[in-house]
N, C-alpha and C positions, 0 to 999 in steps of 0.2 A: 530406763528408756530416755533418750535425750529429747529435748523440746521439739526438735524438728520431726523426729519419728512420731512423737505423741500427736503433734498437729496433723501429721499426714494421716494417721489412723483415724483420728476424729473426723477429718475432712472427707475421707473416703465415703462416709455414710451420707454426706450431703451433695457430693459431686454428681451431677445428673448423669454423666456418661457411665460412671462406675455402677450405677444401678443395674446396668445390663450385664454385669459380670457374673451374677448368680447363675448357676448352671442352667443353660438353655433359656436364659432370660426369664427365669421363674424360680420361685421358691416352693412351688407346689407340683403335685403330680398332674400330668396332663389331663387325665380323664377323671380326676376327682369330681364327684357330683356335689354341686352346691344346692342346698335346699332353696327352692325358688318361691316366688310369690305368685306364679301362674303356671299353668300346665304347658304353655307354649311361649315362645319369645314375645316380649312386650312390644307393642307398637306405639305409634304416636297419634293415631287417628282419634282415639278417645280423649287425648290430652290437648288436641289442637284448639286454639282459641285466638282471637285477634290480638295482635301485639298491643300491650299496654303502653301508656306514655312512658312509664319508667319500668325497665326490665333489670332484674338482678340475676347475675350468673356467678357461680363459684368455680374457680379454676384450681385444679390440683397441681402438685409438683412445683409450687412456688419455691424459688431458691431460699435456702436458709441464710441467716445473717453472715455466716462465715464464708459463704460462697460468693465472694465479692464480684468476680467477673460476671457470673450469670445474674447476680442481683442488679448490676448496672444495666444489663440488657433488658431485664424484665421491667425495670422502672421506666425505661424508654418505651417499651411496648404499652405500658399502662397509660403513659402520657399521650401516646398516639391514639389509643383506644378512646380516651376521654375526648380528644379533639374531633375524631371522626364519628363517634357514636355517643353523643352527650346524654342520650336517654338510657344508656346501659351502664349500670353500676357493677363493677367487678369486685367480688370478694375473693380474697386470696387464701389458699390452703396449702401448707407445706406438706401435707400428707401425700405419700406416693404409694403405689400399689404394693401390697404385701398380703400374702394369703391369710395370715393370722388376723390382720386388721380389716381386710376387705369384707369378709362375710358379716361381721357385726355391723359395719357401716351400711352394707347393702340391705341386710335384713331389717334394719331400723329406718330405712329410707333416708339415710344421711349421706349418700354419695354426692360428690360435687357434680355440678352440671356437666363439666368436662373433666375426665380423668384419663390417665395414661396406663396402659398395661402392655402385655407381651403377646406375641402370636400364639404361644403355647397355651394361653389362658382363654382364648377367644371362644372356643366351642362351649366350654362349661359355663362361662358367663352368659352367653346367649341362651343356652338351654335353661338356665336358672331364672331367666327373665330379668336380669339385672343390667341390661343394656337397651337403650331406646332404638327403635327402628327409625333410621335417619334417611331412608331412601328418598323421600320427597324433597327434603331440604338439600341433600347432596346433589340431586339432579337439577334443582332450581339454581344452585350456585356453581354448577359446572364441574363439580369434583368427580362425579361418577364416570364421565367420559375421558377424563384427563389423567387418571391414575393407572399406573402399570397394572395390566390385567392379571398378571401372575401374583401380585400382592392383593389386588382387590378381591380375588376369590377367597382369600383367607378370612374376609369379614362378611362373606355372603352366606345367607341361609334361606333356602326356599325362595330365591328370587329377590330377597330384600337385603339391605345393607345395615349392619349394626356397629360399624366402626369405620375409621379412616386410617389406613396405613400411614405412619409418619416417617419411618425410616427402616432400612433393611441393610443387612451386612452379611458377609460370609466370613467364617473363620479363616484367618491367614497366619503367616509366620511373622513374628516381630523380631527385630535384630538390634542389638546394642552395637552401633557403628564403631564406637571407640575400641571395643574389644576386638572387633574384626581388623581394625587398622593396626592395633598392637600386635596381632598375630600375622600381619602381612597378608590378609585374605580379602583384599578389596581390589577392584579393577582400577584402571588408570584415572577414573573420575572419582574414586573414593567410595564407590558403591560396593557393599558387601557382595562376595561371590555366593549367591544364593544356592543352596542345595536343591537339586531338581528331583531327587528320589529319596525315599526313606533311608536307603543304604548310604547315600551321600550325606544325609542329615547326621547319621551316626558318626561317620568319618569326620565330617566338619566339626562336630561337637568335640570329638576326641582331639583333633588338632588344636582347637581353641583352648582346651584345658591344658594340653601339653605346653603350649606357647605362652599362656597367660596365667595359668594356675587357677582360673575361675571356672565356674560351672558352665559346661558347654550347652546343655539343654535343660529346660525346666518343664516338668510335666506335673500338674496338680494331682493330688491323690485323695483328697477328702472333700467333705461338704458337697458331694455329688459332682464335683468338678472334674475328678479323674475320669469317671465314666463318660461325662459330657465330651471331654476332649479325646478320650480313647476311641469314641465312635468314629471320628474322622479317620484315624489310622485303620480301624477295622474295615470300614467301607472300602478304603483304598486297597486293602488286601483281598477284597471280594466278599466280605462277610455281610450277612443280613441279620437283623435282630428279631423282627416280628414278621409273620406272614399269615395270611388268611387261607385256610384250607376248608372247603365245604362250609364256609360261613363261620368257622371257628378260628380264633386267634391261636397261633402256636409260636413258642419261643424257637428261634431259628439259629441261635448263636452257639449251639453245641456243634461246631463245624470245624473242618480243617482250616478254613480261611480265618475264622475268629481265633483259633488256636495259634496260627502263625502270627497274627497280629499281637496277641498277648506274649508270645515268645519273643517278639521283637522288643516289646517293652521290657521284658526281663533281661534281654541282652544289653539294653541301654545301661542297666545297672551292673550286671555281672561280667559282661564281655567287654563293653566299651568304657564303663565307669565314667559316665558323663553327666549323671543326674545329681541333684543336691544331696548332701550327706544326710539331711533330715528326710526320712521317708514319708512324713506326714506334713504335707504342705498344701496351701490353697492359693488362689489368685489374690484375693483382697489383702490378706495379711502378709504373704510371703513373696509372691512373684513381683508385684509392683514395686515393693520396697527393694528387693534384691536387684531387680533389673534396673531400676531407676538410680541405683547407687553403684552400678558397674560391676555387680557380682555375678550376673547371668548374661550369657551371650545370645541365646535363642529361646523362643517359646511360641506356643500357639497364642493367638490374640486377635484384637480388633483395633482399628485406628484410634478409638477413644482412650485406649490404655495410655497412649503417649501423652495426651493432655493431662491425665491424672498425675503422671510422674513429673511432668514439666511444672504443673501448678503447685504441687505440694512437696516435691523433692528437688526442685530447681534443676532437673535434668535438661541439658541444652537441647533445643529443637533438632539440631543437626546430628544428635546421637541416636535418633530413632529412625528405623527403616522398616519396610514391610514387603513381603512377597506372597505369592500364592502358596498354598500348602504343597509339599512334595507329592509326587505320584508314587503309588504303590504298585504291586504286581497287577492289580485290576484297573489301574489308571488313576485319574484325579478324583478326589472326593472332598467336599467341604460342606460344613453344616450351615444352613441358612438360619438367621435369627433376625429379630427386629421388634419394633414396637408399634403401637397404634393408639389412636384416640378413641375413647368410647364415651357415651353420654348417659346421664342418669335416666332411668326409665320413667321417672316422675316429672321430667322436664317438659314444659309446654312447648308448642311449636315455635313460638316467638323466642323462647329461651334457647332452643336448639339453634335457631337461625343466628342469634347473637353470639352463641359460643363458636359457631363456625366463622362468624365475622372476626372474632378474636384471633382465630387461627390465621385469617387473612392479614390482620394487622401484624402478626408475627412474621409474615412473609411466607407462610405455608398456604399457598394458593395457586391454582392453575393459571391465574392471570399473569401477564407479562409486563404490565405497565410499570413505570418507575415508582408510582405510588404503591402499587401492590407489592413491589419488591423492596420497599424501604426498610421493612422489618428485617429482611435477610441481610441487607446492606449494613444496617446498624450492628447486627450480630457479628458479621465478618469483621467489621471495623474494630469492634471492641475486643474480639478474640485476638486480632492482630496486635492491638495495643497492649493486651495482657500477655503477650509472648506465647500464646497458644498456637498450635499447628493449624494453619489455614491452607487448603489446597486439595488434599486427597478427599475423595468422595466414595461413598458406598454404592449400593444398587440404587438406581434412579427411581424415585417415586413417580415422577411425572413422565408422560409420553408425548405431550404436545410440544412440538419442536420450538415454538416461539418462547415458551416458558423455559425450556432447557437451555436455549441459547442465551437468554437474558440472565438466567441463574449462573451459567458458566462465566459470563462476562464479569459479574460481580466477584465470583470466586477468584478469577484470574487477577482482578484488580488488587486483591488483598493477600494473594498467595505469598507465603513467606518461607517456604522450604524448597529444597531442590527436589523437583518432582521425579527425578531419576531414582530417588530412594523409594518411590511408591509405584513406579510404572508397572512392575511385574504384578503387584497385587491388583491394581486397577484393570490391567489387561487380561489377567488369567484367573483371578480368584474364583470367578463364578463358574468355571469349568467343573463339571461334576457336582454342581450344587445339589444338596440334599436337605429335605425338611426333616425335622425331628420325628422319631417314631410316634405313632398316634396314640399308643396305649401305655399309660403309666410310665412315662419317660423318666420321671424323677426317681421312682422306685428302682427302675432299671439302672440308672446312673449310680445309685447308692450301692447296689449289689456289685456293679462293676468296680466301684471304688475298692471294695473288699478284695476282689481278685487282683487288682493292681498292687494294693498294699502287700498282699501275700507273696507275689512273685518278686517284689522288691526287698522283702525282709527275710525270705526263706529261699536260699539258693537251690534247694531241692524241690521246691514247689513244681507241680506238674500242671501247666496251663490247660491241657485237655481235661484233666480231672476236675480242676477248679470250675471251668466253664460248664461242664456237664452238671455239676452240683448246683451251680447258680441258675442255670437254665431250668432245671427241674423245679427249683424253689420259686422262680419267677412265674413259671407256668401254673404251679399249684396255688400260689398265694394271690395272683393277679389275673393272668389271662383266662384261667378256667372260670373266673367269676364275671367275665364280661358278658353282658346280656346282648 
């Protein structure tokens, strides 16, 4: 392994955006039960006390030393926090959410005051009592009324809020612009000719391979990522995966629609021959490196994938583009993902308030004043100076128009890419937006990985038979056990 590749693989683990790459923004099963410290969600009322002269909060996800761009940003945040709130001491913690380390931290009362996690983890953390009820502080600081209600409902339980949505995205298509130009498949402005249907995707990938010799389309197949991405295809073909019948959960993907979707994946290998030669690939190890070095033309992905490849593989900014996912026979479908802030259940009210003040210093605030947006401006400025992509945005967290307008003004000031390369994604990616399945998503992804691997390695594999077997297994091992 050369030094560049070695640095890239090491750096992936510390790059904040790439933490979202794990299937469905999580390394854990969606409805895994965490042993909790209470029988119901923790509140803050019993912890409330007057603010002390000196308050100490601990902040998770602090950039690691080799993440130079984000470390610069966070050092500026810390200086601003010290200036605005001199009575608040900020302890830093490089720990980021991981199912294997979260439970020991939570059970021993060692959670940081403020930690980050993913939408898929919210319910089980709340039910286990490992997140503070922040309703009072959120309302006092104006967050509750200013956040996108479609996102806010993801952190609500019985009328109370247990987290703050921080970002949201939908899966889209990513394109290596250089390969599309080499194949002569760009418009007069140099924007790739985006496939609008899954049939067009297969044909486009085939043409790319014929004209460049490179992989036309990348589909991950392991580490639960194959099932995660396959779900987008299956939904677009009209498939469903789980449904409730008379209060009981049933596996619903032993269906003609799911079979057609899996047959499509099989055809990508045996009919069109557009997938990587290696049938066992994932995003972190394979996609980013192959895409970033011009070996792959198209894949499912997110905007942050581009910055990972720019920062660690020196891929030019102008080599990355995005569109919405293609449509299938049942129309558009794309998976919603994202992250949120949660707070230690042992935090006192003054500490919760200070932790939200920290978010405000970062620029994550409904306020629209220049002071409130200074953190966002610093972030955009440093990202621009570090040659990272500035301009494309995901699903908006805020709904108050003054904040949105002020935020966009800053983004426009530092935008450094041709936005025509992202217009289709920003305009259309949310059509057919779907949340992850509610029950045992990660186990389902793992089983679907198996079916994908089988149809890619065995030309005689029967998609209908495979799905029937896996659906029965998923029903018996997981859905039948849901109380």
